[in-house]
C-alpha positions in Angstrom: -35.6 39.1 46.6 -38.8 39.5 48.9 -40.1 36.0 47.7 -36.9 34.2 48.8 -37.0 35.9 52.3 -40.6 35.2 52.6 -39.9 31.4 51.7 -37.1 31.1 54.3 -39.3 32.8 57.0 -41.8 30.1 56.3 -39.3 27.4 56.4 -37.7 28.8 59.7 -41.3 29.0 61.5 -42.0 25.3 60.4 -38.6 24.4 62.0 -39.3 26.2 64.9 -42.6 24.6 65.4 -41.1 21.1 65.2 -38.4 22.2 67.8 -40.8 23.3 70.2 -42.9 20.1 69.9 -39.9 18.0 70.2 -38.7 19.8 73.4 -42.0 19.4 74.7 -41.8 15.5 74.5 -38.4 15.7 75.9 -39.4 17.3 79.0 -42.1 14.8 79.6 -39.9 11.8 78.5 -36.8 12.7 80.9 -38.3 14.6 83.7 -41.9 14.4 84.1 -42.6 10.6 83.5 -39.8 9.2 85.5 -40.3 11.6 88.5 -44.3 10.3 88.5 -43.2 6.7 87.9 -40.6 6.7 90.7 -43.1 8.5 93.4 -45.7 6.2 92.5 -48.2 8.6 90.6 -49.2 5.9 88.5 -52.8 7.4 87.3 -51.2 10.7 86.5 -48.4 9.0 84.9 -50.7 6.8 82.5 -53.4 9.8 82.1 -50.6 12.0 80.5 -49.0 9.2 78.8 -52.3 8.3 77.0 -54.0 11.8 76.6 -50.2 13.6 76.1 -49.7 11.3 73.1 -53.0 11.9 71.6 -52.5 15.6 71.9 -48.9 15.5 70.5 -50.3 13.1 67.4 -53.4 15.5 67.0 -51.0 18.6 66.9 -48.6 17.3 64.6 -51.2 15.7 62.2 -53.2 19.0 62.0 -50.2 21.1 61.5 -49.1 19.0 58.7 -52.4 19.2 57.2 -52.6 23.3 57.6 -49.2 23.6 55.9 -49.6 21.1 53.0 -53.2 21.3 52.0 -54.7 23.9 49.6 -56.3 26.8 51.2 -59.5 26.5 48.8 -59.1 28.5 45.7 -62.0 29.8 43.7 -62.5 28.0 40.6 -63.2 30.0 37.5 -67.1 29.6 37.1 -68.8 30.4 34.0 -72.1 31.4 35.3 -75.0 34.0 33.7 -75.2 37.6 35.1 -78.6 36.7 37.0 -77.2 33.9 38.8 -74.1 35.9 39.7 -76.3 39.0 41.1 -78.6 36.3 43.1 -75.4 34.3 44.6 -73.6 38.0 45.3 -70.9 36.8 43.3 -68.4 39.5 41.8 -65.6 39.5 39.5 -61.8 39.8 41.1 -60.1 42.8 39.4 -56.8 41.2 39.7 -57.4 37.5 38.3 -60.8 38.0 36.6 -62.7 35.0 38.2 -65.9 35.4 39.4 -65.6 35.1 43.2 -68.2 34.3 45.9 -68.9 36.5 49.1 -66.1 35.9 51.4 -63.4 35.5 49.1 -60.5 37.8 48.3 -57.4 37.8 46.3 -54.2 36.9 47.8 -51.1 38.5 47.0 -48.8 35.8 47.7 -50.6 33.0 46.2 -51.7 35.2 43.1 -55.2 33.5 43.2 -58.7 34.1 44.8 -59.2 32.3 48.1 -62.6 31.1 49.5 -63.0 32.3 52.8 -59.9 34.3 52.8 -60.3 35.2 56.4 -58.9 32.0 57.3 -56.1 31.9 54.9 
């Protein structure tokens, strides 16, 4: 049951983010851009039109990459003991793979993730 609730909350967060980006754009198109244009603030209008669209495109693109790309799972490396000690690798007690420093086991993914502090 916990997995179903977690997936529902994840989808809800994605929908809320999309709605907030849409509402932000709606305010610009319906209120700010017509006001600036009608009152002769042409520099402000074009600056915000160009920079605003660039920021929206970057926000949406990076958000999409963040929710769809792999976080960087640890590959099961077959390395000898001396190399493990030299590189600081340890064995994961949950999944049994040799993991580098800063890699930790994720309870949700059930895999070790490289640089877990950003996962």
